[in-house]
DRENDO-1510 file (C-alpha; in Angstrom, 1 decimal, always signed):
<recs>
REC; n; res; u; v; w
REC; 1; UNK; +21.5; +1.1; -53.8 .
REC; 2; UNK; +18.5; +2.7; -55.6 .
REC; 3; UNK; +17.8; +6.5; -55.9 .
REC; 4; UNK; +15.3; +6.4; -53.1 .
REC; 5; UNK; +18.1; +5.1; -50.7 .
REC; 6; UNK; +20.3; +7.7; -51.8 .
REC; 7; UNK; +17.3; +10.1; -50.8 .
REC; 8; UNK; +16.6; +8.4; -47.3 .
REC; 9; UNK; +20.5; +8.3; -46.8 .
REC; 10; UNK; +20.6; +12.1; -47.0 .
REC; 11; UNK; +17.5; +13.1; -45.2 .
REC; 12; UNK; +19.3; +10.6; -42.3 .
REC; 13; UNK; +22.8; +11.5; -42.1 .
REC; 14; UNK; +24.0; +13.4; -39.1 .
REC; 15; UNK; +25.4; +17.2; -39.6 .
REC; 16; UNK; +26.5; +19.9; -37.9 .
REC; 17; UNK; +24.0; +22.1; -39.2 .
REC; 18; UNK; +20.9; +23.3; -37.4 .
REC; 19; UNK; +19.8; +25.9; -40.1 .
REC; 20; UNK; +21.9; +26.2; -43.2 .
REC; 21; UNK; +20.5; +29.4; -44.5 .
REC; 22; UNK; +21.0; +31.4; -41.4 .
REC; 23; UNK; +24.5; +31.1; -42.9 .
REC; 24; UNK; +23.7; +32.8; -46.3 .
REC; 25; UNK; +24.7; +36.6; -46.8 .
REC; 26; UNK; +21.0; +37.0; -47.9 .
REC; 27; UNK; +19.8; +36.2; -44.2 .
REC; 28; UNK; +18.4; +39.2; -42.2 .
REC; 29; UNK; +19.0; +38.6; -38.5 .
REC; 30; UNK; +16.6; +40.6; -36.0 .
REC; 31; UNK; +19.8; +42.5; -34.9 .
REC; 32; UNK; +22.9; +43.3; -36.8 .
REC; 33; UNK; +26.1; +43.7; -34.6 .
REC; 34; UNK; +28.2; +46.4; -34.9 .
REC; 35; UNK; +26.0; +48.3; -37.5 .
REC; 36; UNK; +24.0; +50.4; -34.9 .
REC; 37; UNK; +24.8; +53.8; -36.0 .
REC; 38; UNK; +24.5; +53.2; -40.1 .
REC; 39; UNK; +20.9; +51.4; -39.5 .
REC; 40; UNK; +19.7; +54.4; -37.3 .
REC; 41; UNK; +21.2; +57.0; -39.7 .
REC; 42; UNK; +19.3; +55.4; -42.3 .
REC; 43; UNK; +15.9; +55.1; -40.6 .
REC; 44; UNK; +16.2; +59.0; -40.1 .
REC; 45; UNK; +16.6; +59.6; -43.5 .
REC; 46; UNK; +13.6; +57.3; -44.4 .
REC; 47; UNK; +11.1; +58.1; -41.5 .
REC; 48; UNK; +9.8; +61.6; -43.3 .
REC; 49; UNK; +8.3; +59.3; -45.9 .
REC; 50; UNK; +6.0; +57.7; -43.9 .
REC; 51; UNK; +4.3; +61.2; -43.2 .
REC; 52; UNK; +4.2; +62.0; -47.0 .
REC; 53; UNK; +7.4; +63.4; -47.6 .
REC; 54; UNK; +9.7; +62.8; -50.4 .
REC; 55; UNK; +12.7; +62.4; -48.9 .
REC; 56; UNK; +16.5; +63.1; -50.6 .
REC; 57; UNK; +18.3; +60.3; -52.8 .
REC; 58; UNK; +20.7; +58.4; -50.4 .
REC; 59; UNK; +23.8; +56.4; -51.2 .
REC; 60; UNK; +25.2; +53.6; -49.2 .
REC; 61; UNK; +29.2; +53.2; -49.6 .
REC; 62; UNK; +31.8; +50.6; -48.2 .
REC; 63; UNK; +33.7; +47.4; -49.4 .
REC; 64; UNK; +31.8; +44.1; -49.9 .
REC; 65; UNK; +30.7; +42.5; -46.8 .
REC; 66; UNK; +30.3; +45.3; -44.8 .
REC; 67; UNK; +26.6; +45.1; -44.0 .
REC; 68; UNK; +25.3; +47.8; -46.7 .
REC; 69; UNK; +22.8; +45.2; -48.2 .
REC; 70; UNK; +21.5; +43.6; -45.3 .
REC; 71; UNK; +21.1; +46.7; -43.2 .
REC; 72; UNK; +19.2; +48.4; -46.0 .
REC; 73; UNK; +16.8; +45.3; -46.1 .
REC; 74; UNK; +16.8; +45.3; -42.3 .
REC; 75; UNK; +15.5; +48.7; -42.2 .
REC; 76; UNK; +13.1; +48.5; -44.9 .
REC; 77; UNK; +11.5; +45.6; -43.5 .
REC; 78; UNK; +11.2; +47.8; -40.4 .
REC; 79; UNK; +9.5; +50.6; -42.5 .
REC; 80; UNK; +7.3; +48.5; -44.2 .
REC; 81; UNK; +5.8; +47.0; -41.1 .
REC; 82; UNK; +5.1; +50.6; -39.7 .
REC; 83; UNK; +3.7; +51.3; -43.1 .
REC; 84; UNK; +1.3; +48.4; -43.0 .
REC; 85; UNK; +0.3; +49.0; -38.8 .
REC; 86; UNK; -0.5; +53.1; -39.9 .
REC; 87; UNK; -1.7; +52.5; -43.7 .
REC; 88; UNK; +1.3; +55.5; -44.7 .
REC; 89; UNK; +1.4; +56.0; -48.5 .
REC; 90; UNK; +5.3; +54.4; -49.0 .
REC; 91; UNK; +6.4; +51.6; -50.9 .
REC; 92; UNK; +9.9; +50.1; -51.5 .
REC; 93; UNK; +11.2; +48.3; -54.8 .
REC; 94; UNK; +14.6; +46.8; -54.3 .
REC; 95; UNK; +16.6; +45.6; -57.3 .
REC; 96; UNK; +20.2; +43.9; -57.7 .
REC; 97; UNK; +21.7; +45.8; -60.6 .
REC; 98; UNK; +24.4; +43.5; -61.2 .
REC; 99; UNK; +21.6; +40.8; -62.3 .
REC; 100; UNK; +19.3; +43.8; -63.7 .
REC; 101; UNK; +22.1; +46.0; -65.1 .
REC; 102; UNK; +20.2; +48.0; -67.8 .
REC; 103; UNK; +18.1; +51.2; -66.8 .
REC; 104; UNK; +15.4; +49.1; -69.1 .
REC; 105; UNK; +15.4; +46.0; -67.0 .
REC; 106; UNK; +15.3; +48.3; -63.7 .
REC; 107; UNK; +12.6; +50.4; -64.8 .
REC; 108; UNK; +10.5; +47.1; -65.9 .
REC; 109; UNK; +10.8; +45.5; -62.7 .
REC; 110; UNK; +9.3; +48.9; -60.9 .
REC; 111; UNK; +6.6; +49.1; -63.6 .
REC; 112; UNK; +5.9; +45.6; -62.8 .
REC; 113; UNK; +5.4; +46.1; -59.1 .
REC; 114; UNK; +3.8; +49.0; -59.8 .
REC; 115; UNK; +1.1; +47.3; -62.1 .
REC; 116; UNK; +1.5; +43.6; -61.5 .
REC; 117; UNK; -1.8; +42.8; -63.4 .
REC; 118; UNK; -0.5; +44.3; -66.4 .
REC; 119; UNK; +2.1; +43.1; -68.8 .
REC; 120; UNK; +5.0; +45.6; -70.1 .
REC; 121; UNK; +7.2; +43.4; -72.0 .
REC; 122; UNK; +7.9; +45.1; -75.5 .
REC; 123; UNK; +6.7; +48.6; -74.5 .
REC; 124; UNK; +9.7; +51.4; -74.8 .
REC; 125; UNK; +11.4; +53.0; -71.5 .
REC; 126; UNK; +9.0; +55.8; -71.9 .
REC; 127; UNK; +6.2; +54.1; -71.5 .
REC; 128; UNK; +7.4; +52.4; -68.5 .
REC; 129; UNK; +8.5; +55.7; -66.9 .
REC; 130; UNK; +5.3; +57.2; -67.5 .
REC; 131; UNK; +3.2; +54.5; -66.2 .
REC; 132; UNK; +5.5; +54.6; -63.1 .
REC; 133; UNK; +4.8; +58.6; -62.7 .
REC; 134; UNK; +1.0; +58.1; -63.1 .
REC; 135; UNK; +0.9; +55.1; -60.4 .
REC; 136; UNK; +2.7; +57.4; -57.9 .
REC; 137; UNK; +0.8; +60.4; -58.5 .
REC; 138; UNK; -2.8; +58.7; -58.3 .
REC; 139; UNK; -1.6; +57.4; -55.1 .
REC; 140; UNK; +0.0; +60.4; -53.7 .
REC; 141; UNK; +2.9; +57.6; -52.7 .
REC; 142; UNK; +6.3; +58.2; -51.6 .
REC; 143; UNK; +8.0; +55.3; -53.7 .
REC; 144; UNK; +11.7; +54.4; -53.0 .
REC; 145; UNK; +13.9; +52.4; -55.3 .
REC; 146; UNK; +16.6; +50.3; -53.6 .
REC; 147; UNK; +19.4; +49.9; -56.4 .
REC; 148; UNK; +21.6; +47.4; -55.0 .
REC; 149; UNK; +25.5; +47.7; -57.1 .
REC; 150; UNK; +23.8; +50.6; -58.9 .
REC; 151; UNK; +27.2; +51.3; -60.5 .
REC; 152; UNK; +27.0; +47.7; -62.4 .
REC; 153; UNK; +24.0; +49.5; -64.7 .
REC; 154; UNK; +25.7; +50.1; -67.8 .
REC; 155; UNK; +23.3; +53.2; -68.5 .
REC; 156; UNK; +23.6; +54.7; -65.4 .
REC; 157; UNK; +23.7; +58.5; -66.1 .
REC; 158; UNK; +20.2; +57.8; -68.0 .
REC; 159; UNK; +18.7; +56.1; -65.2 .
REC; 160; UNK; +20.0; +58.5; -62.8 .
REC; 161; UNK; +18.8; +61.5; -64.2 .
REC; 162; UNK; +15.6; +60.0; -65.3 .
REC; 163; UNK; +15.0; +58.8; -61.4 .
REC; 164; UNK; +16.2; +62.3; -60.0 .
REC; 165; UNK; +14.2; +64.2; -62.3 .
REC; 166; UNK; +10.7; +62.2; -62.1 .
REC; 167; UNK; +9.6; +64.5; -59.3 .
REC; 168; UNK; +9.4; +67.5; -61.9 .
REC; 169; UNK; +6.4; +65.9; -63.1 .
REC; 170; UNK; +4.6; +64.9; -60.4 .
REC; 171; UNK; +1.9; +67.0; -58.6 .
REC; 172; UNK; +1.5; +64.7; -56.0 .
REC; 173; UNK; +3.5; +61.7; -54.3 .
REC; 174; UNK; +7.3; +61.5; -54.9 .
REC; 175; UNK; +10.0; +58.8; -56.1 .
REC; 176; UNK; +13.7; +58.6; -54.0 .
REC; 177; UNK; +16.3; +56.3; -54.6 .
REC; 178; UNK; +18.7; +54.4; -52.1 .
REC; 179; UNK; +22.0; +53.4; -54.2 .
REC; 180; UNK; +24.2; +51.0; -52.7 .
REC; 181; UNK; +27.7; +50.6; -54.0 .
REC; 182; UNK; +31.2; +49.1; -53.1 .
REC; 183; UNK; +32.8; +52.0; -55.0 .
REC; 184; UNK; +32.8; +55.6; -53.6 .
REC; 185; UNK; +34.4; +57.0; -56.5 .
REC; 186; UNK; +31.4; +55.9; -58.7 .
REC; 187; UNK; +29.4; +59.1; -59.4 .
REC; 188; UNK; +32.8; +61.0; -60.7 .
REC; 189; UNK; +32.1; +58.3; -63.8 .
REC; 190; UNK; +28.6; +60.3; -64.3 .
REC; 191; UNK; +28.2; +63.3; -66.8 .
REC; 192; UNK; +27.8; +66.7; -65.4 .
REC; 193; UNK; +23.8; +66.7; -66.0 .
REC; 194; UNK; +23.0; +63.6; -63.7 .
REC; 195; UNK; +25.4; +64.7; -61.0 .
REC; 196; UNK; +23.8; +68.2; -60.6 .
REC; 197; UNK; +20.6; +66.6; -60.5 .
REC; 198; UNK; +21.7; +63.7; -58.0 .
REC; 199; UNK; +20.8; +65.9; -54.5 .
REC; 200; UNK; +21.9; +63.0; -52.1 .
REC; 201; UNK; +22.8; +62.1; -48.5 .
REC; 202; UNK; +25.7; +59.4; -47.9 .
REC; 203; UNK; +26.1; +56.7; -45.2 .
REC; 204; UNK; +29.6; +55.1; -45.3 .
REC; 205; UNK; +29.9; +51.5; -44.1 .
REC; 206; UNK; +33.6; +50.7; -42.6 .
REC; 207; UNK; +35.0; +47.6; -42.9 .
REC; 208; UNK; +34.5; +45.1; -39.7 .
REC; 209; UNK; +37.5; +44.3; -37.4 .
REC; 210; UNK; +38.4; +40.8; -36.2 .
REC; 211; UNK; +36.3; +41.5; -32.9 .
REC; 212; UNK; +33.3; +42.3; -34.7 .
REC; 213; UNK; +33.5; +39.5; -37.2 .
REC; 214; UNK; +33.4; +37.4; -34.2 .
REC; 215; UNK; +30.5; +38.6; -32.9 .
REC; 216; UNK; +28.6; +38.4; -36.3 .
REC; 217; UNK; +29.9; +34.6; -36.5 .
REC; 218; UNK; +29.0; +34.0; -32.9 .
REC; 219; UNK; +25.4; +35.5; -33.7 .
REC; 220; UNK; +25.0; +33.0; -36.8 .
REC; 221; UNK; +26.6; +30.0; -35.3 .
REC; 222; UNK; +23.9; +30.2; -32.2 .
REC; 223; UNK; +21.1; +29.9; -34.9 .
REC; 224; UNK; +22.8; +28.0; -37.8 .
REC; 225; UNK; +24.7; +25.3; -35.9 .
REC; 226; UNK; +23.8; +22.5; -33.5 .
REC; 227; UNK; +25.1; +23.3; -30.1 .
REC; 228; UNK; +28.5; +21.6; -29.3 .
REC; 229; UNK; +29.6; +21.2; -33.2 .
REC; 230; UNK; +31.9; +24.2; -33.5 .
REC; 231; UNK; +35.1; +25.3; -31.4 .
REC; 232; UNK; +35.5; +28.6; -30.4 .
REC; 233; UNK; +38.8; +28.3; -31.8 .
REC; 234; UNK; +37.5; +27.8; -35.2 .
REC; 235; UNK; +35.1; +31.0; -34.8 .
REC; 236; UNK; +38.5; +33.4; -33.8 .
REC; 237; UNK; +40.2; +31.8; -36.9 .
REC; 238; UNK; +37.4; +32.5; -39.6 .
REC; 239; UNK; +37.3; +35.9; -37.9 .
REC; 240; UNK; +40.9; +36.7; -38.2 .
REC; 241; UNK; +41.0; +35.6; -41.9 .
REC; 242; UNK; +38.1; +37.8; -42.7 .
REC; 243; UNK; +39.6; +40.6; -40.9 .
REC; 244; UNK; +42.4; +40.2; -43.4 .
REC; 245; UNK; +40.2; +40.4; -46.3 .
REC; 246; UNK; +38.9; +43.7; -45.8 .
REC; 247; UNK; +36.7; +42.9; -43.1 .
REC; 248; UNK; +34.5; +40.9; -45.2 .
REC; 249; UNK; +31.4; +39.5; -43.1 .
REC; 250; UNK; +30.2; +37.6; -46.2 .
REC; 251; UNK; +33.8; +36.0; -46.6 .
REC; 252; UNK; +33.5; +35.0; -43.1 .
REC; 253; UNK; +30.1; +33.5; -43.3 .
REC; 254; UNK; +31.0; +31.4; -46.4 .
REC; 255; UNK; +34.2; +30.3; -44.4 .
REC; 256; UNK; +32.1; +28.7; -41.5 .
REC; 257; UNK; +29.5; +27.5; -43.7 .
REC; 258; UNK; +32.0; +25.7; -46.1 .
REC; 259; UNK; +33.7; +24.6; -43.3 .
REC; 260; UNK; +30.5; +22.8; -41.6 .
REC; 261; UNK; +30.4; +20.9; -45.1 .
REC; 262; UNK; +33.7; +19.8; -44.9 .
REC; 263; UNK; +32.9; +18.6; -41.4 .
REC; 264; UNK; +30.0; +16.8; -42.5 .
REC; 265; UNK; +31.8; +15.0; -45.4 .
REC; 266; UNK; +34.1; +13.9; -43.1 .
REC; 267; UNK; +31.8; +12.7; -40.6 .
REC; 268; UNK; +33.0; +14.9; -38.0 .
REC; 269; UNK; +30.9; +15.9; -35.1 .
REC; 270; UNK; +32.6; +19.2; -34.7 .
REC; 271; UNK; +34.0; +22.0; -37.0 .
REC; 272; UNK; +37.9; +22.4; -36.1 .
REC; 273; UNK; +40.6; +25.1; -37.5 .
REC; 274; UNK; +41.5; +22.2; -39.9 .
REC; 275; UNK; +38.0; +22.4; -41.5 .
REC; 276; UNK; +38.6; +26.2; -41.7 .
REC; 277; UNK; +41.6; +26.1; -43.2 .
REC; 278; UNK; +40.4; +23.7; -45.8 .
REC; 279; UNK; +37.4; +25.8; -46.1 .
REC; 280; UNK; +39.8; +29.0; -46.8 .
REC; 281; UNK; +41.3; +27.3; -50.0 .
REC; 282; UNK; +38.0; +26.6; -51.5 .
REC; 283; UNK; +36.2; +29.7; -50.7 .
REC; 284; UNK; +38.6; +32.0; -52.3 .
REC; 285; UNK; +38.3; +30.0; -55.6 .
REC; 286; UNK; +34.8; +30.7; -55.3 .
REC; 287; UNK; +35.1; +34.4; -54.7 .
REC; 288; UNK; +37.6; +34.5; -57.6 .
REC; 289; UNK; +35.2; +32.9; -60.0 .
REC; 290; UNK; +32.2; +34.8; -58.9 .
REC; 291; UNK; +33.9; +38.4; -59.2 .
REC; 292; UNK; +35.6; +37.4; -62.4 .
REC; 293; UNK; +32.7; +36.1; -64.2 .
REC; 294; UNK; +31.0; +39.2; -63.9 .
REC; 295; UNK; +33.5; +41.5; -64.9 .
REC; 296; UNK; +32.9; +43.9; -68.0 .
REC; 297; UNK; +34.6; +42.5; -70.9 .
REC; 298; UNK; +37.6; +45.2; -71.1 .
REC; 299; UNK; +38.3; +44.3; -67.3 .
REC; 300; UNK; +38.2; +40.7; -67.7 .
REC; 301; UNK; +40.8; +41.5; -70.6 .
REC; 302; UNK; +43.5; +43.5; -68.3 .
REC; 303; UNK; +43.1; +41.2; -65.5 .
REC; 304; UNK; +44.0; +38.6; -68.2 .
REC; 305; UNK; +47.0; +40.4; -69.1 .
REC; 306; UNK; +48.1; +41.1; -65.6 .
REC; 307; UNK; +47.6; +37.4; -65.0 .
REC; 308; UNK; +49.9; +36.3; -68.0 .
REC; 309; UNK; +53.0; +38.6; -67.2 .
REC; 310; UNK; +52.9; +37.4; -63.2 .
REC; 311; UNK; +53.1; +33.9; -64.6 .
REC; 312; UNK; +55.9; +34.7; -67.0 .
REC; 313; UNK; +57.5; +36.4; -63.9 .
REC; 314; UNK; +56.8; +40.4; -64.5 .
REC; 315; UNK; +59.2; +42.0; -62.6 .
REC; 316; UNK; +60.4; +46.3; -62.4 .
REC; 317; UNK; +64.0; +47.0; -62.3 .
REC; 318; UNK; +65.5; +49.3; -59.7 .
REC; 319; UNK; +68.1; +52.0; -60.0 .
REC; 320; UNK; +70.4; +49.6; -58.1 .
REC; 321; UNK; +70.2; +46.7; -60.2 .
REC; 322; UNK; +67.8; +44.7; -57.9 .
REC; 323; UNK; +63.9; +43.6; -59.0 .
REC; 324; UNK; +61.2; +42.6; -57.2 .
REC; 325; UNK; +59.2; +39.5; -58.6 .
REC; 326; UNK; +55.7; +39.5; -59.9 .
REC; 327; UNK; +55.5; +43.2; -59.3 .
REC; 328; UNK; +54.2; +45.3; -62.9 .
REC; 329; UNK; +54.9; +48.7; -64.6 .
REC; 330; UNK; +51.6; +49.9; -65.9 .
REC; 331; UNK; +53.0; +50.4; -69.2 .
REC; 332; UNK; +54.0; +46.7; -69.8 .
REC; 333; UNK; +50.3; +45.8; -68.7 .
REC; 334; UNK; +48.9; +48.3; -70.8 .
REC; 335; UNK; +51.2; +46.8; -73.8 .
REC; 336; UNK; +49.9; +43.3; -73.1 .
REC; 337; UNK; +46.3; +44.2; -72.9 .
REC; 338; UNK; +46.7; +45.9; -76.2 .
REC; 339; UNK; +48.1; +42.7; -77.5 .
REC; 340; UNK; +45.2; +40.2; -75.9 .
REC; 341; UNK; +42.8; +42.7; -77.5 .
REC; 342; UNK; +44.5; +42.6; -81.2 .
REC; 343; UNK; +44.0; +38.3; -80.5 .
REC; 344; UNK; +40.2; +38.7; -79.7 .
REC; 345; UNK; +39.6; +41.3; -82.4 .
REC; 346; UNK; +38.6; +43.9; -79.8 .
REC; 347; UNK; +39.1; +47.5; -80.1 .
REC; 348; UNK; +41.6; +48.2; -77.1 .
REC; 349; UNK; +40.5; +51.2; -74.8 .
REC; 350; UNK; +42.4; +54.1; -73.9 .
REC; 351; UNK; +45.0; +54.1; -71.0 .
REC; 352; UNK; +43.0; +56.5; -69.1 .
REC; 353; UNK; +39.7; +53.8; -69.2 .
REC; 354; UNK; +42.6; +51.1; -68.2 .
REC; 355; UNK; +43.7; +53.2; -65.2 .
REC; 356; UNK; +39.9; +53.3; -64.1 .
REC; 357; UNK; +39.4; +49.4; -64.6 .
REC; 358; UNK; +42.8; +48.7; -62.6 .
REC; 359; UNK; +41.2; +51.0; -60.0 .
REC; 360; UNK; +37.9; +48.6; -60.2 .
REC; 361; UNK; +40.2; +45.3; -60.2 .
REC; 362; UNK; +41.8; +46.6; -56.8 .
REC; 363; UNK; +38.3; +47.5; -55.5 .
REC; 364; UNK; +37.6; +44.3; -55.8 .
REC; 365; UNK; +40.6; +42.8; -54.2 .
REC; 366; UNK; +42.0; +41.2; -57.2 .
REC; 367; UNK; +45.3; +43.3; -57.5 .
REC; 368; UNK; +46.9; +45.8; -55.5 .
REC; 369; UNK; +49.0; +48.9; -56.7 .
REC; 370; UNK; +51.3; +51.1; -54.7 .
REC; 371; UNK; +52.9; +54.1; -56.0 .
REC; 372; UNK; +56.7; +53.5; -56.9 .
REC; 373; UNK; +59.2; +54.2; -54.3 .
REC; 374; UNK; +62.8; +55.5; -54.5 .
REC; 375; UNK; +64.8; +53.8; -56.6 .
REC; 376; UNK; +62.8; +53.3; -59.6 .
REC; 377; UNK; +62.9; +55.2; -62.7 .
REC; 378; UNK; +60.0; +57.8; -62.9 .
REC; 379; UNK; +56.9; +57.8; -61.2 .
REC; 380; UNK; +54.5; +55.1; -61.8 .
REC; 381; UNK; +51.9; +52.6; -60.5 .
REC; 382; UNK; +53.3; +49.1; -59.6 .
REC; 383; UNK; +51.0; +46.2; -60.1 .
REC; 384; UNK; +50.8; +43.0; -58.0 .
REC; 385; UNK; +47.9; +40.0; -58.5 .
REC; 386; UNK; +46.4; +39.4; -55.4 .
REC; 387; UNK; +45.6; +35.8; -56.6 .
REC; 388; UNK; +47.8; +32.8; -58.1 .
REC; 389; UNK; +48.2; +33.9; -61.7 .
REC; 390; UNK; +47.3; +30.1; -63.3 .
REC; 391; UNK; +43.7; +30.3; -61.4 .
REC; 392; UNK; +43.1; +33.8; -62.8 .
REC; 393; UNK; +44.5; +32.1; -66.6 .
REC; 394; UNK; +42.4; +29.0; -66.4 .
REC; 395; UNK; +39.3; +31.2; -65.7 .
REC; 396; UNK; +40.1; +33.6; -68.6 .
REC; 397; UNK; +40.4; +30.5; -70.8 .
REC; 398; UNK; +37.0; +29.4; -70.2 .
REC; 399; UNK; +35.6; +33.0; -70.7 .
REC; 400; UNK; +37.3; +33.7; -74.1 .
REC; 401; UNK; +38.7; +30.4; -75.0 .
REC; 402; UNK; +41.8; +31.1; -76.2 .
REC; 403; UNK; +44.9; +33.6; -75.8 .
</recs>
């Protein structure tokens, strides 16, 4: 079979999908089930920008897959449609801070948006900032910067301070920020100067429950799958699995997408519970890989330490002599973290920083922590790995190539 035949076969083969793009977490539907309250609140906060008023900075919080990004894009699309209709002086720039994760990269994107015919590569940060300020002032413009995963910016203090104080230099127009974060406590890491300048409103996105996830999946199934190609029980099963994963709609969508791919590979005419179960195993590995590969270096090392100890059968002893397997003390984790740092030639961070890293790892769903109860010597945090230790170790070997 030649290459042309392979392409022909690909185009002619039967599939359960009608539109695969609909199942992407980046797809923005016309309506967003169970996010009316948050959308309405965000629209109310942004509406004054259409009449030339400078709005407060806004922060959206919630765990992964709770609709923060898609709701924001939905609202911004509506804002831009009204802006176009009435000629309002407002612009929005969206930035994914997991990708553009320095203050310079963020400001470069904004400057290029404001001045698309100019090249700014090689110019200092101060020049980019001044060009943005000049653009806003000369157009009496309300500029809204949407910073998705804002806590991933390495020099966040400087970026937040620069944006929040920009309005002091403006005689006309204004600059505001919408920060999106999975970590409700990220502002605690800002220095006092940045926090004092940060006047903001907050909107919290709670996790979806199983019924809400089912509604979301049913909406996407109607748009993304051919009629009659997916069992109702498969939608229920995917919803229940995702509800157990902290109410993550992205996880639910990935489950159905992967299940559809598996059904296609088998030549099946319908997606069943069996396909969803097979998809679950694959999606979990994909999620772990996508999360781990973007962790900061010392969080990776700490996670590697937890995985090593878990594989070795780490346990803590209670006063009655019994043990709980694969539950680790913070002390033994910190000791192993230091050991791996020495092997890699890295300067270990303090125990206080490691506690912060553990909070981040727990927020990402990679570990779970509990405070020790009755029968444990002293009062300490107990740690358990949320995924198979060997999977994490294999990923770390790819990252560090050794220990």
